[in-house]
C-alpha positions as CSV (number, residue, x, y, z in Angstrom):
1,M,96.1,76.9,115.3
2,N,92.3,77.1,113.4
3,A,89.8,74.8,113.1
4,Q,91.5,73.3,109.9
5,R,94.9,72.8,111.2
6,A,93.2,71.3,114.6
7,T,91.2,68.9,112.7
8,M,94.0,67.8,111.2
9,S,95.5,66.8,114.2
10,I,93.0,65.1,115.8
11,A,92.6,62.8,112.6
12,G,96.0,61.9,112.9
13,V,95.6,61.3,116.4
14,F,93.1,59.1,116.0
15,I,95.1,57.0,113.3
16,L,97.8,56.4,115.2
17,L,95.5,55.6,118.3
18,S,93.8,53.2,116.4
19,L,96.7,51.4,115.2
20,L,97.8,50.7,119.0
21,L,95.0,49.5,120.3
22,G,94.5,46.9,117.2
23,H,98.4,46.8,118.0
24,L,97.9,45.8,121.4
25,T,95.0,43.4,121.1
26,G,96.2,41.0,118.7
27,Q,95.1,42.3,116.0
28,I,97.8,44.1,114.5
29,N,101.2,43.5,114.7
30,L,103.3,46.3,113.6
31,A,106.9,44.3,114.1
32,Q,106.2,43.0,111.1
33,A,106.2,44.9,107.2
34,S,102.9,45.4,106.9
35,W,100.2,47.6,104.8
36,S,99.7,48.7,108.4
37,W,103.6,51.2,108.5
38,L,101.3,53.4,105.1
39,T,98.3,53.8,107.7
40,A,101.0,55.0,110.6
41,F,102.7,57.1,107.6
42,V,99.7,58.8,106.8
43,G,98.1,59.7,110.7
44,L,102.4,61.2,111.5
45,N,102.3,63.0,108.4
46,L,98.4,64.3,109.2
47,F,99.2,65.3,112.9
48,Q,103.0,66.9,112.4
49,S,101.2,68.9,109.0
50,G,98.3,70.4,111.3
51,L,100.5,71.3,114.1
52,S,103.5,73.1,112.0
53,G,101.0,73.9,108.7
54,F,103.0,72.4,105.9
55,C,102.1,69.6,103.8
56,P,104.5,67.8,101.1
57,L,100.8,66.4,99.3
58,T,100.2,70.2,99.3
59,R,103.8,71.5,97.6
60,I,103.5,68.6,95.4
61,L,100.0,69.5,94.4
62,T,100.8,72.8,94.1
63,R,103.6,72.3,91.8
64,L,101.6,70.3,89.7
65,G,99.3,72.8,89.1
66,L,96.6,72.7,91.2
67,R,95.9,76.1,93.4
68,A,96.1,76.1,97.3
69,A,92.8,76.7,98.8
């Protein structure tokens, strides 16, 4: 694992942790459909792409003509 992938994994964990803490303190109700689920999706995607190296958005953007790093 390189530094970029580790950073993506750690960022995903922090996003998910902040959602969990917000839910446990009653500031966010994850039982209802809300925009918080979009944040959870982004956090999970960051975490999995850091571990696996596969990012769906990167694949979409390269197919649209952007160069990969």
